[in-house]
C-alpha positions as CSV (number, residue, x, y, z in Angstrom):
1,X,73.3,33.7,227.2
2,X,70.7,31.9,225.2
3,X,68.0,33.6,223.1
4,X,64.7,32.1,221.9
5,X,62.3,33.6,219.4
6,X,58.6,33.1,219.1
7,X,55.4,34.6,217.8
8,X,52.3,35.3,220.0
9,X,48.9,36.6,219.8
10,X,46.8,36.9,222.8
11,X,43.6,39.1,222.6
12,X,43.1,41.9,225.0
13,X,40.2,40.1,226.4
14,X,42.1,36.8,227.0
15,X,45.1,38.8,228.5
16,X,42.7,40.2,231.2
17,X,42.7,36.6,232.7
18,X,46.5,37.0,233.2
19,X,46.2,40.7,234.3
20,X,43.5,39.9,236.9
21,X,45.6,36.9,238.3
22,X,43.4,34.1,237.0
23,X,46.5,32.7,235.3
24,X,50.0,33.6,236.1
25,X,52.1,32.1,233.2
26,X,52.0,32.0,229.5
27,X,53.2,29.0,227.5
28,X,54.8,29.7,224.2
29,X,56.4,27.5,221.5
30,X,59.7,28.8,220.1
31,X,60.6,28.7,216.5
32,X,62.8,25.6,217.4
33,X,59.7,23.8,218.8
34,X,60.7,24.2,222.4
35,X,57.8,25.0,224.9
36,X,58.7,27.8,227.3
37,X,56.7,29.1,230.2
38,X,57.2,32.7,231.3
39,X,55.4,34.9,233.9
40,X,52.5,36.7,232.2
41,X,53.6,39.9,234.0
42,X,56.6,39.9,231.7
43,X,54.4,40.5,228.7
44,X,52.4,43.4,230.3
45,X,54.6,46.2,228.7
46,X,53.7,45.0,225.3
47,X,49.9,45.0,225.8
48,X,47.9,47.2,223.4
49,X,44.2,47.7,222.6
50,X,44.3,44.5,220.5
51,X,46.2,42.5,223.0
52,X,49.7,41.2,222.6
53,X,50.8,40.3,219.1
54,X,54.2,40.0,217.4
55,X,57.5,38.3,217.4
56,X,59.6,38.4,220.5
57,X,63.1,37.4,221.6
58,X,63.5,36.0,225.1
59,X,67.1,36.0,226.5
60,X,67.9,33.9,229.4
61,X,71.3,33.6,231.5
62,X,73.3,30.4,231.7
63,X,71.0,29.2,234.5
64,X,68.0,29.7,232.2
65,X,66.8,32.6,234.2
66,X,65.0,35.5,232.6
67,X,67.3,38.3,231.4
68,X,65.2,40.2,228.8
69,X,62.2,40.2,226.5
70,X,62.1,42.4,223.4
71,X,59.6,42.8,220.7
72,X,61.0,42.1,217.2
73,X,58.0,43.0,215.0
């Protein structure tokens, strides 16, 4: 399995676009400079009143399919 770390900040108001279906994916840049695209729904458990903010670790399997997403800080 491979793991990628990244920081993200999406305001609550901006995340409503994803929540309402206007946008379905979020693009992030990892600490290594790779651009990754993941379904916005994967971030929904981390939504708070300020939006989504913090450091995350995305783990994918050998076929680069989603395995897990965890908040680090």
